[in-house]
mmCIF file of the C-alpha atoms, coordinates in Angstrom:
data_MODEL
# 
_entry.id   MODEL 
# 
loop_
_atom_site.group_PDB 
_atom_site.id 
_atom_site.type_symbol 
_atom_site.label_atom_id 
_atom_site.label_alt_id 
_atom_site.label_comp_id 
_atom_site.label_asym_id 
_atom_site.label_entity_id 
_atom_site.label_seq_id 
_atom_site.pdbx_PDB_ins_code 
_atom_site.Cartn_x 
_atom_site.Cartn_y 
_atom_site.Cartn_z 
_atom_site.occupancy 
_atom_site.B_iso_or_equiv 
_atom_site.pdbx_formal_charge 
_atom_site.auth_seq_id 
_atom_site.auth_comp_id 
_atom_site.auth_asym_id 
_atom_site.auth_atom_id 
_atom_site.pdbx_PDB_model_num 
ATOM 1   C CA . MET A 1 1   ? 52.158 36.425 79.321  1.00 0.00 ? 1   MET A CA 1 
ATOM 2   C CA . LYS A 1 2   ? 55.412 35.108 80.701  1.00 0.00 ? 2   LYS A CA 1 
ATOM 3   C CA . TRP A 1 3   ? 58.992 36.107 79.962  1.00 0.00 ? 3   TRP A CA 1 
ATOM 4   C CA . LYS A 1 4   ? 62.155 34.102 79.283  1.00 0.00 ? 4   LYS A CA 1 
ATOM 5   C CA . TYR A 1 5   ? 65.697 34.518 78.050  1.00 0.00 ? 5   TYR A CA 1 
ATOM 6   C CA . GLY A 1 6   ? 66.416 32.802 74.759  1.00 0.00 ? 6   GLY A CA 1 
ATOM 7   C CA . VAL A 1 7   ? 67.195 33.131 71.091  1.00 0.00 ? 7   VAL A CA 1 
ATOM 8   C CA . LEU A 1 8   ? 65.289 36.087 69.667  1.00 0.00 ? 8   LEU A CA 1 
ATOM 9   C CA . GLU A 1 9   ? 63.110 35.674 66.610  1.00 0.00 ? 9   GLU A CA 1 
ATOM 10  C CA . LYS A 1 10  ? 61.746 38.232 64.171  1.00 0.00 ? 10  LYS A CA 1 
ATOM 11  C CA . GLY A 1 11  ? 58.565 39.805 65.560  1.00 0.00 ? 11  GLY A CA 1 
ATOM 12  C CA . ASP A 1 12  ? 59.305 39.008 69.205  1.00 0.00 ? 12  ASP A CA 1 
ATOM 13  C CA . HIS A 1 13  ? 57.963 41.312 71.902  1.00 0.00 ? 13  HIS A CA 1 
ATOM 14  C CA . ILE A 1 14  ? 61.106 41.939 73.958  1.00 0.00 ? 14  ILE A CA 1 
ATOM 15  C CA . ARG A 1 15  ? 61.957 43.823 77.134  1.00 0.00 ? 15  ARG A CA 1 
ATOM 16  C CA . VAL A 1 16  ? 64.836 44.802 79.397  1.00 0.00 ? 16  VAL A CA 1 
ATOM 17  C CA . SER A 1 17  ? 64.751 45.718 83.062  1.00 0.00 ? 17  SER A CA 1 
ATOM 18  C CA . CYS A 1 18  ? 65.561 49.365 83.804  1.00 0.00 ? 18  CYS A CA 1 
ATOM 19  C CA . GLN A 1 19  ? 65.618 49.306 87.641  1.00 0.00 ? 19  GLN A CA 1 
ATOM 20  C CA . HIS A 1 20  ? 61.997 50.271 88.419  1.00 0.00 ? 20  HIS A CA 1 
ATOM 21  C CA . TYR A 1 21  ? 60.305 49.504 85.100  1.00 0.00 ? 21  TYR A CA 1 
ATOM 22  C CA . TYR A 1 22  ? 60.706 47.457 81.915  1.00 0.00 ? 22  TYR A CA 1 
ATOM 23  C CA . HIS A 1 23  ? 61.551 48.919 78.517  1.00 0.00 ? 23  HIS A CA 1 
ATOM 24  C CA . HIS A 1 24  ? 59.779 47.168 75.597  1.00 0.00 ? 24  HIS A CA 1 
ATOM 25  C CA . GLY A 1 25  ? 60.507 46.823 71.889  1.00 0.00 ? 25  GLY A CA 1 
ATOM 26  C CA . VAL A 1 26  ? 59.778 44.800 68.755  1.00 0.00 ? 26  VAL A CA 1 
ATOM 27  C CA . TYR A 1 27  ? 62.659 42.633 67.553  1.00 0.00 ? 27  TYR A CA 1 
ATOM 28  C CA . LEU A 1 28  ? 63.093 42.885 63.766  1.00 0.00 ? 28  LEU A CA 1 
ATOM 29  C CA . GLY A 1 29  ? 65.827 40.307 63.327  1.00 0.00 ? 29  GLY A CA 1 
ATOM 30  C CA . ASN A 1 30  ? 69.412 41.105 62.285  1.00 0.00 ? 30  ASN A CA 1 
ATOM 31  C CA . ASN A 1 31  ? 70.042 42.651 65.745  1.00 0.00 ? 31  ASN A CA 1 
ATOM 32  C CA . GLU A 1 32  ? 67.557 45.489 65.098  1.00 0.00 ? 32  GLU A CA 1 
ATOM 33  C CA . VAL A 1 33  ? 64.742 46.707 67.349  1.00 0.00 ? 33  VAL A CA 1 
ATOM 34  C CA . ILE A 1 34  ? 61.964 49.265 66.926  1.00 0.00 ? 34  ILE A CA 1 
ATOM 35  C CA . HIS A 1 35  ? 61.050 51.006 70.174  1.00 0.00 ? 35  HIS A CA 1 
ATOM 36  C CA . TYR A 1 36  ? 60.340 54.340 71.798  1.00 0.00 ? 36  TYR A CA 1 
ATOM 37  C CA . THR A 1 37  ? 63.656 56.004 72.680  1.00 0.00 ? 37  THR A CA 1 
ATOM 38  C CA . ALA A 1 38  ? 65.530 59.271 72.685  1.00 0.00 ? 38  ALA A CA 1 
ATOM 39  C CA . GLU A 1 39  ? 68.578 59.589 70.443  1.00 0.00 ? 39  GLU A CA 1 
ATOM 40  C CA . ASN A 1 40  ? 70.851 59.328 73.470  1.00 0.00 ? 40  ASN A CA 1 
ATOM 41  C CA . ASN A 1 41  ? 68.806 56.446 74.989  1.00 0.00 ? 41  ASN A CA 1 
ATOM 42  C CA . ASP A 1 42  ? 67.710 58.692 77.899  1.00 0.00 ? 42  ASP A CA 1 
ATOM 43  C CA . GLY A 1 43  ? 64.014 59.416 77.498  1.00 0.00 ? 43  GLY A CA 1 
ATOM 44  C CA . ILE A 1 44  ? 63.532 60.075 81.194  1.00 0.00 ? 44  ILE A CA 1 
ATOM 45  C CA . ALA A 1 45  ? 65.761 63.165 81.116  1.00 0.00 ? 45  ALA A CA 1 
ATOM 46  C CA . ASP A 1 46  ? 64.177 64.465 77.898  1.00 0.00 ? 46  ASP A CA 1 
ATOM 47  C CA . PRO A 1 47  ? 60.760 62.846 77.203  1.00 0.00 ? 47  PRO A CA 1 
ATOM 48  C CA . ASN A 1 48  ? 59.997 65.310 74.372  1.00 0.00 ? 48  ASN A CA 1 
ATOM 49  C CA . SER A 1 49  ? 62.892 63.829 72.347  1.00 0.00 ? 49  SER A CA 1 
ATOM 50  C CA . VAL A 1 50  ? 61.440 60.297 72.531  1.00 0.00 ? 50  VAL A CA 1 
ATOM 51  C CA . LYS A 1 51  ? 60.290 58.882 69.204  1.00 0.00 ? 51  LYS A CA 1 
ATOM 52  C CA . VAL A 1 52  ? 59.726 55.468 67.697  1.00 0.00 ? 52  VAL A CA 1 
ATOM 53  C CA . ARG A 1 53  ? 63.153 54.591 66.326  1.00 0.00 ? 53  ARG A CA 1 
ATOM 54  C CA . LYS A 1 54  ? 64.975 51.651 64.796  1.00 0.00 ? 54  LYS A CA 1 
ATOM 55  C CA . THR A 1 55  ? 68.168 50.894 66.719  1.00 0.00 ? 55  THR A CA 1 
ATOM 56  C CA . SER A 1 56  ? 70.612 48.087 67.291  1.00 0.00 ? 56  SER A CA 1 
ATOM 57  C CA . LEU A 1 57  ? 69.775 45.430 69.856  1.00 0.00 ? 57  LEU A CA 1 
ATOM 58  C CA . ASP A 1 58  ? 72.815 46.586 71.868  1.00 0.00 ? 58  ASP A CA 1 
ATOM 59  C CA . PHE A 1 59  ? 71.466 50.150 72.005  1.00 0.00 ? 59  PHE A CA 1 
ATOM 60  C CA . PHE A 1 60  ? 68.052 48.852 73.102  1.00 0.00 ? 60  PHE A CA 1 
ATOM 61  C CA . ALA A 1 61  ? 69.474 46.551 75.775  1.00 0.00 ? 61  ALA A CA 1 
ATOM 62  C CA . ASN A 1 62  ? 71.879 49.187 77.121  1.00 0.00 ? 62  ASN A CA 1 
ATOM 63  C CA . GLY A 1 63  ? 73.955 46.472 78.804  1.00 0.00 ? 63  GLY A CA 1 
ATOM 64  C CA . ASN A 1 64  ? 70.955 44.587 80.237  1.00 0.00 ? 64  ASN A CA 1 
ATOM 65  C CA . PRO A 1 65  ? 69.822 41.039 79.424  1.00 0.00 ? 65  PRO A CA 1 
ATOM 66  C CA . VAL A 1 66  ? 66.917 40.855 76.955  1.00 0.00 ? 66  VAL A CA 1 
ATOM 67  C CA . GLU A 1 67  ? 63.805 38.787 77.666  1.00 0.00 ? 67  GLU A CA 1 
ATOM 68  C CA . LYS A 1 68  ? 61.170 37.727 75.171  1.00 0.00 ? 68  LYS A CA 1 
ATOM 69  C CA . ALA A 1 69  ? 57.470 37.152 75.720  1.00 0.00 ? 69  ALA A CA 1 
ATOM 70  C CA . THR A 1 70  ? 56.097 33.620 75.751  1.00 0.00 ? 70  THR A CA 1 
ATOM 71  C CA . TYR A 1 71  ? 52.414 32.868 75.382  1.00 0.00 ? 71  TYR A CA 1 
ATOM 72  C CA . SER A 1 72  ? 49.677 30.478 76.404  1.00 0.00 ? 72  SER A CA 1 
ATOM 73  C CA . PHE A 1 73  ? 47.504 28.962 73.680  1.00 0.00 ? 73  PHE A CA 1 
ATOM 74  C CA . LEU A 1 74  ? 44.860 31.700 74.109  1.00 0.00 ? 74  LEU A CA 1 
ATOM 75  C CA . GLU A 1 75  ? 47.483 34.469 74.126  1.00 0.00 ? 75  GLU A CA 1 
ATOM 76  C CA . LYS A 1 76  ? 48.954 33.131 70.865  1.00 0.00 ? 76  LYS A CA 1 
ATOM 77  C CA . ARG A 1 77  ? 45.541 33.535 69.231  1.00 0.00 ? 77  ARG A CA 1 
ATOM 78  C CA . ASN A 1 78  ? 45.638 37.246 70.173  1.00 0.00 ? 78  ASN A CA 1 
ATOM 79  C CA . ARG A 1 79  ? 48.995 37.859 68.439  1.00 0.00 ? 79  ARG A CA 1 
ATOM 80  C CA . ASN A 1 80  ? 49.299 39.349 64.994  1.00 0.00 ? 80  ASN A CA 1 
ATOM 81  C CA . SER A 1 81  ? 51.352 37.487 62.405  1.00 0.00 ? 81  SER A CA 1 
ATOM 82  C CA . VAL A 1 82  ? 55.084 38.242 62.335  1.00 0.00 ? 82  VAL A CA 1 
ATOM 83  C CA . ASP A 1 83  ? 54.670 40.141 59.055  1.00 0.00 ? 83  ASP A CA 1 
ATOM 84  C CA . LYS A 1 84  ? 51.838 42.252 60.528  1.00 0.00 ? 84  LYS A CA 1 
ATOM 85  C CA . ILE A 1 85  ? 53.889 42.986 63.685  1.00 0.00 ? 85  ILE A CA 1 
ATOM 86  C CA . ILE A 1 86  ? 56.838 44.207 61.588  1.00 0.00 ? 86  ILE A CA 1 
ATOM 87  C CA . GLU A 1 87  ? 54.536 46.195 59.282  1.00 0.00 ? 87  GLU A CA 1 
ATOM 88  C CA . ASN A 1 88  ? 52.849 47.847 62.273  1.00 0.00 ? 88  ASN A CA 1 
ATOM 89  C CA . ALA A 1 89  ? 56.178 48.715 63.930  1.00 0.00 ? 89  ALA A CA 1 
ATOM 90  C CA . ASN A 1 90  ? 57.639 50.203 60.730  1.00 0.00 ? 90  ASN A CA 1 
ATOM 91  C CA . ALA A 1 91  ? 54.472 52.249 60.171  1.00 0.00 ? 91  ALA A CA 1 
ATOM 92  C CA . HIS A 1 92  ? 55.127 54.121 63.431  1.00 0.00 ? 92  HIS A CA 1 
ATOM 93  C CA . LEU A 1 93  ? 58.805 55.007 62.814  1.00 0.00 ? 93  LEU A CA 1 
ATOM 94  C CA . GLY A 1 94  ? 59.431 58.639 63.702  1.00 0.00 ? 94  GLY A CA 1 
ATOM 95  C CA . GLU A 1 95  ? 56.220 58.953 65.707  1.00 0.00 ? 95  GLU A CA 1 
ATOM 96  C CA . GLY A 1 96  ? 56.400 61.103 68.838  1.00 0.00 ? 96  GLY A CA 1 
ATOM 97  C CA . GLY A 1 97  ? 53.758 61.644 71.473  1.00 0.00 ? 97  GLY A CA 1 
ATOM 98  C CA . TYR A 1 98  ? 55.475 59.542 74.120  1.00 0.00 ? 98  TYR A CA 1 
ATOM 99  C CA . ASN A 1 99  ? 53.858 59.708 77.547  1.00 0.00 ? 99  ASN A CA 1 
ATOM 100 C CA . PHE A 1 100 ? 55.013 57.477 80.408  1.00 0.00 ? 100 PHE A CA 1 
ATOM 101 C CA . ALA A 1 101 ? 51.494 56.910 81.730  1.00 0.00 ? 101 ALA A CA 1 
ATOM 102 C CA . ASN A 1 102 ? 49.339 56.744 78.594  1.00 0.00 ? 102 ASN A CA 1 
ATOM 103 C CA . HIS A 1 103 ? 51.452 56.180 75.483  1.00 0.00 ? 103 HIS A CA 1 
ATOM 104 C CA . ASN A 1 104 ? 54.685 54.453 76.445  1.00 0.00 ? 104 ASN A CA 1 
ATOM 105 C CA . CYS A 1 105 ? 57.018 51.833 74.995  1.00 0.00 ? 105 CYS A CA 1 
ATOM 106 C CA . GLU A 1 106 ? 54.883 48.921 76.222  1.00 0.00 ? 106 GLU A CA 1 
ATOM 107 C CA . ASP A 1 107 ? 51.729 50.484 74.771  1.00 0.00 ? 107 ASP A CA 1 
ATOM 108 C CA . PHE A 1 108 ? 53.542 50.881 71.428  1.00 0.00 ? 108 PHE A CA 1 
ATOM 109 C CA . VAL A 1 109 ? 54.636 47.235 71.334  1.00 0.00 ? 109 VAL A CA 1 
ATOM 110 C CA . ASN A 1 110 ? 51.160 46.042 72.340  1.00 0.00 ? 110 ASN A CA 1 
ATOM 111 C CA . LEU A 1 111 ? 49.689 48.078 69.486  1.00 0.00 ? 111 LEU A CA 1 
ATOM 112 C CA . CYS A 1 112 ? 52.078 46.373 67.049  1.00 0.00 ? 112 CYS A CA 1 
ATOM 113 C CA . CYS A 1 113 ? 51.925 42.818 68.350  1.00 0.00 ? 113 CYS A CA 1 
ATOM 114 C CA . TYR A 1 114 ? 48.403 42.132 69.519  1.00 0.00 ? 114 TYR A CA 1 
ATOM 115 C CA . LYS A 1 115 ? 44.887 42.193 68.134  1.00 0.00 ? 115 LYS A CA 1 
ATOM 116 C CA . LYS A 1 116 ? 43.539 43.102 71.594  1.00 0.00 ? 116 LYS A CA 1 
ATOM 117 C CA . THR A 1 117 ? 45.782 44.969 74.027  1.00 0.00 ? 117 THR A CA 1 
ATOM 118 C CA . PRO A 1 118 ? 46.898 42.963 77.077  1.00 0.00 ? 118 PRO A CA 1 
ATOM 119 C CA . LYS A 1 119 ? 47.228 44.526 80.539  1.00 0.00 ? 119 LYS A CA 1 
ATOM 120 C CA . THR A 1 120 ? 50.387 46.650 80.914  1.00 0.00 ? 120 THR A CA 1 
ATOM 121 C CA . GLN A 1 121 ? 52.746 47.383 83.806  1.00 0.00 ? 121 GLN A CA 1 
ATOM 122 C CA . VAL A 1 122 ? 51.101 50.816 84.162  1.00 0.00 ? 122 VAL A CA 1 
ATOM 123 C CA . ASP A 1 123 ? 47.666 49.135 84.398  1.00 0.00 ? 123 ASP A CA 1 
ATOM 124 C CA . SER A 1 124 ? 49.001 46.887 87.170  1.00 0.00 ? 124 SER A CA 1 
ATOM 125 C CA . PHE A 1 125 ? 50.440 49.909 88.990  1.00 0.00 ? 125 PHE A CA 1 
ATOM 126 C CA . ARG A 1 126 ? 47.116 51.756 88.743  1.00 0.00 ? 126 ARG A CA 1 
ATOM 127 C CA . GLU A 1 127 ? 45.278 48.736 90.175  1.00 0.00 ? 127 GLU A CA 1 
ATOM 128 C CA . LYS A 1 128 ? 47.756 48.520 93.048  1.00 0.00 ? 128 LYS A CA 1 
ATOM 129 C CA . ILE A 1 129 ? 47.374 52.238 93.861  1.00 0.00 ? 129 ILE A CA 1 
ATOM 130 C CA . ALA A 1 130 ? 43.562 51.997 93.655  1.00 0.00 ? 130 ALA A CA 1 
ATOM 131 C CA . GLY A 1 131 ? 43.655 49.075 96.095  1.00 0.00 ? 131 GLY A CA 1 
ATOM 132 C CA . ILE A 1 132 ? 45.726 51.084 98.573  1.00 0.00 ? 132 ILE A CA 1 
ATOM 133 C CA . PHE A 1 133 ? 43.230 53.944 98.563  1.00 0.00 ? 133 PHE A CA 1 
ATOM 134 C CA . LYS A 1 134 ? 40.217 51.627 98.962  1.00 0.00 ? 134 LYS A CA 1 
ATOM 135 C CA . LYS A 1 135 ? 41.504 50.391 102.324 1.00 0.00 ? 135 LYS A CA 1 
# 
């Protein structure tokens, strides 16, 4: 999966850079996003307040540029339809259980958007750490 800046479309898997990690969401259209967040947009300070919420795109972006996922032919075959992505995202509204390592914003979006979950940034980090300790 690659990322680019561009016009957002309903059902897009989107992300913003937050210094040391990316925050992910599902774009609903009409400047709305469903994503894991705290009410005050600070889930790091209070992870127990993080829930799947519908917010404005501005709230999601928090002043950062928004990228959208782009896909190879094979990756496109793994995506759910736009209607299924939106249905999946809406079905999780209000859900808690956020965990940075095992149930985070990227995991949520992957659950909504894809038939088979692609590798996440946490997976990549784990592989990097495992490689360091194998040396």
